[in-house]
N, C-alpha and C positions, 0 to 999 in steps of 0.2 A: 422299848425297842419291839420290833416285833422278834416272838419264839424262832427259832433256828430253820423248825419245818413251814412255816407261814414266808420267812424270808428265801427259802427255796422252792416256794412253790411262783414265787413273785418270780425269780428267777428265770424257773423253769415256762413262764408264760409269755416273759420276753423275747424269750430265745427261742419261741415256736418259730418254726418257719412259715406259717401261716399268718402271723401277723408282719411278716418282714416287710409288707408295702407299707403299713403306716410309722408315722413316726416315734423316736425311743418315747417323749412323755405320754404319747398315748398309750403304747402299750403296756406303761407303767402305770397308769391310772385307769385302763382296763382291769390290768391284774390284782389292782387292789380293791376297786369295784367288786370283783368276783368274789374276793374274801369277804366283803362284808354282805352280798347278796348269800352266798352258801352259809351265814352265820358263825362265819369262822372269827371274823372282827367281829364283837359284841356292841352292841350300841352303850358310846358314853365309853368306851375305849380309847384311848388316847394313840395316836401314831406317831411313831421315831419325828423327832426332828426331821426338817429336810438337809441339814447337813450332814446328821450320821446317816441318814438312808442313802445322800449320794455318797457318803464312804464308803458303807455296805454293799451298794449297786457298782460301783467304780463308773461313775457316774456326774456330770456337773450339777451343782445347787441349782441351776435353773432348770433345768429338767425336772428335778423333783416339784420345786415350784409351781411349774406350769403341770404337771401332771395336778396336785394339790389345787391347784386354783379352777381347774375344769371339776374333781371332784366335788368342790363348794359351792360351782354355779350350779352343778346337777341336784345340792340337796344332800349328798350322799355325807358328807363333813363337815362340822364344823372349825370357825377358826375363831379362835379369842386371843387378845392383842395380852402378851405374856403373858399365858397359858398354854398354846401349839394351838395342836389340831386334834379333833374328838370323833368317831363314828357317829354321826349326826341322829337322833331321835326320830327325824320322818325315816329313817333307814330301818324303825321297826318294823316286823312282821307282824299278819296278824298272830292270834296266839294261836298255837298248834296242840293245844288241851286237848284232851280230848280223841284223837287220834291215836286209834292204836298203833298204826304203822304208814311211816311217809311213802307213798307213791312214787316212784319213779318215773318221770312224763315219759321217758322213750318205751314203756312196759304198757300206761294206761292203754287201753281199747279208746279211739277216735269214734265219738258218735257222730255219724251223719246225716243227714236228711235221706227220707225214702230215696226222691232225687239224684243226690250224690252217691249213695249205695249202688244202686244202679246205674250211672257213669261209671263208678269205680270197678263192680264185679263185671260190667261189660269190657274192660279192659282197654277202652279208644279203639285210638286206631292206628296203629303203628306204621310207620314210615321208613323204608327202607335208607337213612341214611348216608352208606355208603355204595356205591354203586358196585356191591358183589356180585358174583355170578347169578344168574336168573331172577333177583330180583325185580318182580313185577312193576311194571308202570314206570321204569325208570330209563331217559330217555338218554343217551350220549351225548353230554356236554363239550366231550374234544374237538366236535364238528362245529360248534357253536359259530357265528362270526362275531370273536368277544371287540374285536375292532373298528367292526360298525355302530356296535352298541356303543362303545366308547364315544366317538364321536357323536352321535347323537346325544348322548349324556352331556355332553362337553356344550352342545349345543341349545338343547334346555336350559343349561345352568345360565349361558350368556345371555339369551333371551328373557328370564325369566329373572333371572336372580335372586334378590333373597326371598320372592314373591313364591318360589319355588318349595320354601323350606316351612310355609306355612298349612295348617291344614288344610286339605282337601275336601268337596262338599262331598256329604256322607255317600251322596250318589254315584259319585267320582267325575273326573275330570271331562269335560266334556270332549276334548278333543278324542280322548281315547272313548267314550259313548260313541260319538261319529265313526272312530275307525273301527271300532266294533260291529255297528249297524250295519256300515259298509260292506264288510267283510260277511257276515252272516248270511246277508242275503245275496252276494252274490255265490258265493261258494256254497250254503248249503241249505238256500234256494227259501230263507227266514222271512219273517213279515216283520221287521225291525224296524223302530227310528233311534235316535240319540236317546229320545226323552222318557223311550221306553226300557234302555239297561239301566243297570246296577252293578258296581265293579264291587267286587270283595274278594276278599283274601286267596278263597281256594272254592272248591266245588263243596267241599264239605259244608263249609258256611253257609253256603247255597242251602242243601240240605236240611241243616239243623233251621236255618228259617223258615224253609217253606213248611216244615214238620210246627214246630210252633208259631207258625203265626196263622195257616190256613186249618188245623186240624186241632182239638182238644184232646186229653188225656180221654183213653177208651175208646176212642173214634177207631176204623177200621182202615188200611188203607191194601190194595190189592200189591205184591211184587213179586218180579219175578222166580222161577224156584230152579237154579241156583242162582243168588242176587250178589249183588255188589257190597262186602262186608261193611265199609264206612256209610251207607244207606241204611242199613239195616240197624246199625246200632246207633245211627242220628233218629230213627222212629223210634228206637226202643227206647231211649234215653227220653223221647217226649212222651211215653208212655201209650205211644199207638200199638193197635193189635194191625201185627203183619201176617195177610191174611196171603199164602204162598199158589201161585199160580203156574201150573206145569209148563215147560216150553219143550218145540221139536226143531226141527230144522230151520222153519221158517218164523225163529222165535216168539213171544208169548203166543201162548193158545187162547185167544182175547174170547173167542167164543163161552170160555169160562167164565167168565164177567158177569155174562145175561144169565149166564146157568145158575149159578152162585146167587145174585144178586134176587134172583124170584123167591128165594126160601126167606121165609120169614126173620128180620134181625141178622141178615147177611149183606146187606147192603153196604157197601164202600162211601169213603169220601174222595177218594184220592187212587190214581195207582202211579206205579212210579214206573221207569224204565229206560231200558238203553239200548234202545232202538237200533244205531247204528252199528258196534259191535257190542252186542249181549256180553255183558261182565257175567263168567269167567268163558261160556261157549264158543264164545266168536257168531253167535248167529245173528243174521239180520232178518229186522222186522220186515215181515211182507209188506207191498203196497196196501192189500187188502183189508190186513190184520189191522195197520193204520188208518185208514178211513175206518174199520170197525172202532177201533179205541176213542175216537175221535165223535165218533156217535152215541157211543157209552155216556162217556164224558157229558154230553149236549142232553142226554134222556135225565141224567142223574143228575146234572147240576154240580158234577166231583170235576176233580183236579186231573189234570196229566203233567207229573214230573218228567220230563224228558233230560236226561243225563247224557251230554253227547261229548264223550271226555275225550276222546281220540278219534273222532272220524275225519281226521288228517292223513290219517295215516291206512288207506284203503287200496289193495295194491292188487285188484280185480277190475279195472274198468274206473269211474267215478261212482261214488257212492250216493245214499239214497237217499233223496230230500228230507230234511228235517222234519218230524211231525207238526211244529209246531207252524213251518208254512203250509200245512195243509189245513191247520185249524182255523174255519172261519169264525167259529163260536167264542173263540177267546178263553179256549179253557187248559191250557199248555202254559207251561212255565220253561222257559228253555236254559239249561244251566251248562256253562262251558267255563272250560279253563286253559290257560298258557304253560300251565307246570309242567304237560305232558308235551306239547311242541316246540315249547323252549327250552328251558332250565328250571328245575324245584324250587330255586332261591329265590325266583320274581313273585311268588305266592299274590298271583292276579288271577281272578277268576270272574264270572260275569252272570249275570242273570237278563234274557229277554224277559220281560213282564206281559200280561192284557196291563191296560193303562191305568185301569181301576186297583190293579195293587201295588202301582210305584211306589205311591206314598206309604201306605202301609207297611210296605218290606222294609223302606229307606228308615221309617222313625224307627221300628224293629233294630235293623241295623243298627243305628246310635246307640243303642242298648249292648252290643256285642262288644266291638273294638272301635266306634263311630267313621274309620276311613280310611284308604289304602294311602301310602304313602305316595306323594305326587309325583316324586323326579322318577323313579318308575314307570309309575302311569303315561306321563308324556313321554317319555322318550321311546316307551314301547308303542304311541299312537303313531311317532315321527318311521319308528320300524314298518309297521303295519303298511303306513303310508308311502312310502318310501318303496314298498314291495320289495323290503329282504324277508319279510314274514314269509310272503309266499316261495319264495326262491328257497329259502333254509328247509319249507315242509317239502318241496318238491324233491329237496337234493337227499332229505333225510329219511322220505319216501322209498327211495331207490336203496338206498345204504339198507335200510331196517328188510325187506323183500328179501335182499339175499342175506340178511341174516336169520331172518325165518326160517328162509330155505334151507338154510345149514346145520339150523338146530333139530329142523325133523330128520333132515338124514343119518346127523353123530345119531339120533336117539335110536332111529333104526338100524343103524349101523351096531352100538353097543350095549345097547338097552332093548333088542326088540321082543326077549322072553319076556321084560317086564314092563314096560312103557308102550302104551301107544299114542303114537302123536296123532292131534285132531286141527290139523294145520287150519289156518282162521285166514278169510279172506282180508283180514285189516289188523289193526290194532299194535299192540307191541310186548302181546305176550301168547304162548300157547297152551294149551290149556292137554295134557298126557295122562290116560287113563289107565290104572294099574290093569295088567295081567295076570294075576295072581294075587292071592291072601299077603298083606304087608299091611303091617301096622302103618297108617299114614301118620300120625303123629307123632311117632316113634323116630320114625325115618326123617320127617322135618326136622327135629330136634337134633338126629345125628348127622344129618345135612349140615346147620347150623355151625354147630361145633367144628364141622370141616370147613368153614370157610363159604359155605354156602346155601343162597336165601331162597326157600320155596313158598308158596303159598299151597297149602291143603284144600282140595275142592270139596272135601265133607262139610266143612266147615263153614261152607259158602249156601248149604241147603237148608232152606228153613222148613222141610218136611221132612216126614223120618225117611224115606227115600233117599238114598245116595249115594253116588259114586266117587271112590275114591283115585283118587290120584294128587297130580300135581298142578299146580299154574305155572309156568316157566318163564321168564320174562328173557328176551336176548337183544332189546335194539340198544343197552349200553354195552355191550360187547363184541369185539370183532372177532370175525369166523374160528383164528384160531386161539382166541380165546374163550371162543364157545368149546372146542375140541377139547383145550385142558380142563376145563372146569366138568363137561360130561364124563371123560375119564374119570376125574376125581368121586362125583355120581354113583359112575357106578360102580366103584371101590365101596360106597357106604350102602349100597343095598345090594352087596352082596353078604353082606353081614346078615340079614336077613333069611338069607338060607334059601334054595332054591325051589 
């Protein structure tokens, strides 16, 4: 029979709430198995008879028999007719002799590859899961036409049936690729065709693919300074050297690309741009600079990575045509996403590629996640084709413009001695610079503890020079909600003195 401590251990394990979803015989089987794995029940040790153990645990004998049968099938115990059940020889662990001390697996350092260590130390990209005040890049899902989406999804399931449950082609479902091509051609002035579109799960996946497929570790890439943190981390993880290029009111100072490239060893194989609404400043890249960066890419046979992450939300006239549509040399990769314009849970982004890059990018994508789910793709295609996407964007453009103006007014009213708002012409977030010396990291942490999510500006700079402050998202909250949140932020910042 089990010793008292062993029996109590089994009782404790089968009563563990974490095991509550398992049938009783499985909980008993796992409890006995753990005693064997821990060495508490030695090899050759007899187990209690099923009847006796059933009585001790106050369960049926059939339950114990079921547990013993599974232990026997897995090789943990041997069952001998007329003799009973014993811990199997196959459960013997390798000799522990010569080991001075048993190492607790939880305390042992994990050995990662250099690439794995770089990924871990980089901290990844933190998505703001809940729409707390000022989380940048989070849309308002309360206005999304959910009933329309549900109706279109039902149409998809009715038409496609079980075919919608199969794999999508790695390049994406053809109806969605056609809808994306039509949309970016019309609204963004792109030069797209469905065979040039690759549907992905996010713009972050697109950046990772570009960094690994187009460039080698050690290659240089020009980036805006400040730069979108997701791009910077994707490039760092791929082992690229990011070369910061300063900005002004007209976006990246493209003339610096030629100046840097004239120095020996300083040429780069790509440039990363957010030309419609520079992240985080909100600046728009001027037309002359768009043409200049296209010419630079042609001369150096380099790539332009154009991240057009939220160009739908432009509040002062129509947004400038995308760089890809101006590039006759096919050196531009256009990256877009629907997580900002629709809802984050959709997880659909895309690239419009030069024809010669479609096959390499599609094959590389199969090694990441293979494909995007067909049902959301087909539903989104109908949402775009039916005019619902355009209608939703137009409605939200009005809503977000009102919220941008409300946030700027509230910052000037309640935080005029602390922050200077830089009102953007578009986008879903507003950069606000500190007017006095406040430790940015400490202020971001204090705000987070108070239920407010902010993105610090200093961490977005690739060069040593940086401006401290916050990037404050306004899209997900109504003006009255922004009012309450600004009041709470003012209380947080008062703790840092005058």
